[in-house]
MARBA-3410 file (N, C-alpha, C, O; in Angstrom, 1 decimal):
85
-26.3,-1.5,41.1,-25.4,-0.4,40.7,-25.9,0.8,41.6,-27.1,1.2,41.7 ~ -24.9,1.5,42.2,-25.2,2.7,43.0,-25.5,3.9,42.2,-25.2,4.0,41.0 ~ -26.2,4.8,42.8,-26.6,6.1,42.1,-25.5,7.1,42.4,-24.8,7.0,43.4 ~ -25.4,8.1,41.5,-24.5,9.2,41.8,-25.2,10.2,42.7,-26.4,10.4,42.7 ~ -24.5,10.7,43.7,-25.0,11.6,44.6,-24.4,13.0,44.4,-23.2,13.2,44.4
-25.2,14.0,44.2,-24.8,15.4,44.0,-25.5,16.2,45.1,-26.7,16.1,45.3 ~ -24.6,17.0,45.8,-25.1,17.8,47.0,-24.9,19.2,46.6,-23.8,19.7,46.3 ~ -26.0,20.0,46.7,-25.9,21.4,46.4,-25.0,22.1,47.4,-25.0,21.8,48.6 ~ -24.3,23.2,47.0,-23.4,23.9,47.9,-24.2,24.4,49.1,-23.6,24.5,50.2 ~ -25.4,24.9,48.9,-26.1,25.4,50.1,-26.5,24.3,51.0,-26.5,24.5,52.3
-26.7,23.1,50.6,-27.0,22.0,51.5,-25.7,21.6,52.2,-25.8,21.2,53.4 ~ -24.6,21.7,51.5,-23.3,21.4,52.2,-23.0,22.4,53.3,-22.6,22.0,54.4 ~ -23.4,23.6,53.1,-23.2,24.7,54.1,-24.1,24.4,55.3,-23.7,24.6,56.4 ~ -25.4,24.0,55.0,-26.3,23.7,56.1,-25.8,22.5,56.9,-25.9,22.6,58.1 ~ -25.2,21.5,56.2,-24.7,20.4,56.9,-23.5,20.7,57.9,-23.5,20.2,59.0
-22.7,21.7,57.5,-21.5,22.0,58.3,-22.0,22.7,59.6,-21.2,22.8,60.6 ~ -23.2,23.3,59.7,-23.6,24.0,60.8,-24.2,23.1,61.9,-24.4,23.5,63.1 ~ -24.4,21.8,61.7,-24.9,20.9,62.6,-23.8,20.3,63.5,-22.7,20.4,63.2 ~ -24.2,19.8,64.7,-23.3,19.1,65.6,-22.6,17.9,64.9,-23.2,17.3,64.1 ~ -21.4,17.7,65.3,-20.6,16.6,64.6,-21.2,15.3,64.7,-21.2,14.6,63.7
-21.8,14.9,65.8,-22.5,13.5,65.9,-23.7,13.5,64.9,-23.9,12.4,64.3 ~ -24.4,14.6,64.7,-25.5,14.6,63.7,-25.0,14.6,62.3,-25.6,14.0,61.4 ~ -23.9,15.2,62.1,-23.3,15.2,60.7,-22.9,13.8,60.3,-23.2,13.4,59.2 ~ -22.4,13.0,61.2,-22.0,11.6,60.9,-23.3,10.8,60.6,-23.3,10.0,59.6 ~ -24.3,11.0,61.3,-25.6,10.3,61.1,-26.2,10.7,59.7,-26.7,9.9,59.0
-26.1,12.0,59.4,-26.7,12.5,58.1,-25.8,11.9,57.0,-26.4,11.5,55.9 ~ -24.5,11.9,57.1,-23.7,11.3,56.1,-24.0,9.8,55.8,-23.9,9.4,54.7 ~ -24.3,9.1,56.9,-24.7,7.7,56.7,-26.0,7.7,55.9,-26.2,6.8,55.0 ~ -26.9,8.6,56.2,-28.2,8.7,55.4,-27.9,9.0,53.9,-28.6,8.5,53.1 ~ -26.9,9.9,53.7,-26.6,10.2,52.3,-26.0,9.1,51.6,-26.3,8.8,50.4
-25.2,8.3,52.3,-24.6,7.1,51.6,-25.7,6.1,51.3,-25.6,5.4,50.2 ~ -26.6,6.0,52.2,-27.8,5.1,51.9,-28.6,5.5,50.7,-29.0,4.7,50.0 ~ -28.7,6.8,50.6,-29.4,7.4,49.4,-28.7,7.0,48.2,-29.4,6.7,47.2 ~ -27.4,7.1,48.2,-26.6,6.8,47.0,-26.7,5.3,46.6,-26.7,4.9,45.4 ~ -26.9,4.4,47.6,-27.0,3.0,47.4,-28.4,2.7,46.8,-28.5,1.9,45.8
-29.5,3.2,47.4,-30.8,3.0,46.9,-31.7,4.1,47.4,-32.1,4.1,48.6 ~ -32.1,5.1,46.6,-32.9,6.2,47.1,-34.4,5.8,47.3,-35.2,6.7,47.7 ~ -34.8,4.6,47.1,-36.2,4.2,47.2,-36.5,3.4,48.5,-37.6,3.0,48.7 ~ -35.5,3.2,49.4,-35.7,2.5,50.6,-35.4,3.4,51.8,-34.7,4.5,51.6 ~ -35.9,3.1,52.9,-35.7,3.9,54.1,-36.9,4.7,54.4,-38.0,4.5,53.8
-36.8,5.6,55.3,-37.9,6.5,55.7,-38.0,7.7,54.8,-37.5,8.8,55.1 ~ -38.5,7.4,53.6,-38.6,8.5,52.6,-40.1,8.6,52.2,-40.9,7.7,52.3 ~ -40.4,9.8,51.6,-41.7,10.1,51.2,-41.7,11.1,50.0,-40.9,12.0,50.0 ~ -42.5,10.8,49.0,-42.6,11.7,47.9,-43.4,13.0,48.4,-44.4,12.9,49.1 ~ -42.9,14.1,48.0,-43.5,15.4,48.3,-44.7,15.6,47.5,-44.7,15.5,46.3
-45.8,16.0,48.1,-47.1,16.2,47.4,-46.9,17.4,46.5,-46.3,18.5,46.9 ~ -47.5,17.3,45.3,-47.5,18.5,44.4,-46.2,18.6,43.6,-46.1,19.6,42.8 ~ -45.3,17.7,43.8,-44.0,17.8,43.1,-43.8,16.5,42.3,-44.3,15.5,42.8 ~ -43.2,16.6,41.2,-43.1,15.5,40.3,-42.0,14.5,40.8,-42.2,13.3,40.8 ~ -40.8,15.0,41.1,-39.7,14.1,41.4,-39.0,14.5,42.7,-37.8,14.2,42.8
-39.7,15.2,43.6,-39.1,15.7,44.8,-39.4,14.7,45.9,-40.6,14.3,46.1 ~ -38.4,14.3,46.7,-38.6,13.4,47.8,-38.0,14.0,49.0,-37.2,14.9,49.0 ~ -38.4,13.4,50.2,-37.7,13.8,51.4,-37.4,12.5,52.2,-38.1,11.5,52.1 ~ -36.3,12.5,52.9,-35.9,11.4,53.7,-35.6,11.8,55.1,-35.0,12.9,55.3 ~ -36.1,11.1,56.0,-36.0,11.4,57.4,-34.7,10.7,58.0,-34.6,9.5,57.8
-33.9,11.5,58.6,-32.7,10.9,59.3,-32.7,11.5,60.7,-32.2,12.6,60.9 ~ -33.2,10.8,61.6,-33.4,11.3,63.0,-34.3,12.5,63.0,-35.4,12.4,62.5 ~ -33.8,13.6,63.5,-34.7,14.8,63.6,-34.3,15.7,62.4,-34.7,16.9,62.4 ~ -33.7,15.2,61.4,-33.3,16.0,60.2,-34.1,15.5,59.0,-34.5,14.3,58.9 ~ -34.2,16.4,58.0,-34.9,16.0,56.8,-34.0,16.4,55.6,-33.4,17.5,55.5
-33.8,15.4,54.7,-33.0,15.6,53.5,-34.0,15.7,52.4,-34.8,14.7,52.1 ~ -34.0,16.8,51.7,-34.9,17.0,50.5,-34.1,16.8,49.3,-33.0,17.4,49.1 ~ -34.6,15.9,48.4,-33.8,15.6,47.2,-34.7,15.4,46.0,-35.9,15.2,46.1 ~ -34.0,15.5,44.8,-34.7,15.2,43.6,-34.0,14.1,42.9,-32.8,13.9,42.9 ~ -34.8,13.2,42.2,-34.3,12.1,41.5,-34.3,12.3,40.0,-35.3,12.8,39.4
-33.2,12.0,39.4,-33.1,12.0,37.9,-32.9,10.5,37.6,-31.7,10.0,37.5 ~ -34.0,9.8,37.3,-33.9,8.4,37.1,-33.1,8.0,35.9,-32.3,7.0,36.0 ~ -33.3,8.7,34.8,-32.6,8.3,33.6,-31.1,8.4,33.7,-30.3,7.7,33.1 ~ -30.6,9.4,34.6,-29.2,9.6,34.8,-28.7,8.8,36.1,-27.5,8.9,36.4 ~ -29.6,8.2,36.8,-29.3,7.6,38.1,-28.6,8.5,39.0,-27.6,8.2,39.6
-29.2,9.7,39.2,-28.6,10.7,40.0,-29.5,11.2,41.1,-30.7,11.4,40.8 ~ -29.0,11.3,42.3,-29.8,11.9,43.4,-29.2,13.3,43.7,-28.0,13.4,44.0 ~ -30.0,14.3,43.6,-29.6,15.7,43.8,-30.1,16.2,45.1,-31.3,16.5,45.2 ~ -29.3,16.3,46.1,-29.7,16.8,47.4,-29.6,18.3,47.4,-28.5,18.9,47.1 ~ -30.7,19.0,47.7,-30.6,20.5,47.7,-31.0,21.1,49.0,-31.0,22.3,49.2
-31.4,20.3,50.0,-31.8,20.9,51.3,-31.6,19.9,52.4,-32.0,18.7,52.3 ~ -31.0,20.3,53.5,-30.9,19.5,54.7,-31.2,20.4,55.9,-30.6,21.4,56.2 ~ -32.3,20.0,56.6,-32.8,20.9,57.7,-33.1,20.1,58.9,-33.5,18.9,58.8 ~ -33.0,20.7,60.0,-33.5,20.1,61.3,-35.0,20.2,61.3,-35.5,21.3,61.0 ~ -35.7,19.2,61.7,-37.1,19.2,61.7,-37.7,20.2,62.7,-37.2,20.2,63.9
-38.5,21.1,62.3,-39.2,22.0,63.2,-40.7,22.1,62.8,-41.2,21.2,62.0 ~ -41.4,23.0,63.4,-42.8,23.1,63.1,-43.1,23.5,61.7,-44.2,23.2,61.2 ~ -42.2,24.1,61.0,-42.4,24.5,59.6,-41.7,23.6,58.6,-41.7,23.9,57.4 ~ -41.1,22.5,59.1,-40.3,21.6,58.2,-41.2,20.4,57.9,-41.7,19.8,58.8 ~ -41.3,20.2,56.6,-42.1,19.0,56.1,-41.9,17.8,56.9,-42.4,16.8,56.7
END
């Protein structure tokens, strides 16, 4: 059973600013998250209870899992830089 995917409006705005070819790649990553948020290049964020990050090329998707509701809440999508996890 797939998970529900909720994307914060600020993350949607961040996504619209990227080049079109990168947007498509990130959208595939988001679909993969909805299918199973526990596979792929993902890592639990240290010091956080249910915050994870997933690497999609040079971008990072930061999300929170609500396991009892089977919901993935994406709240940040950033291009990886020296200050990006």
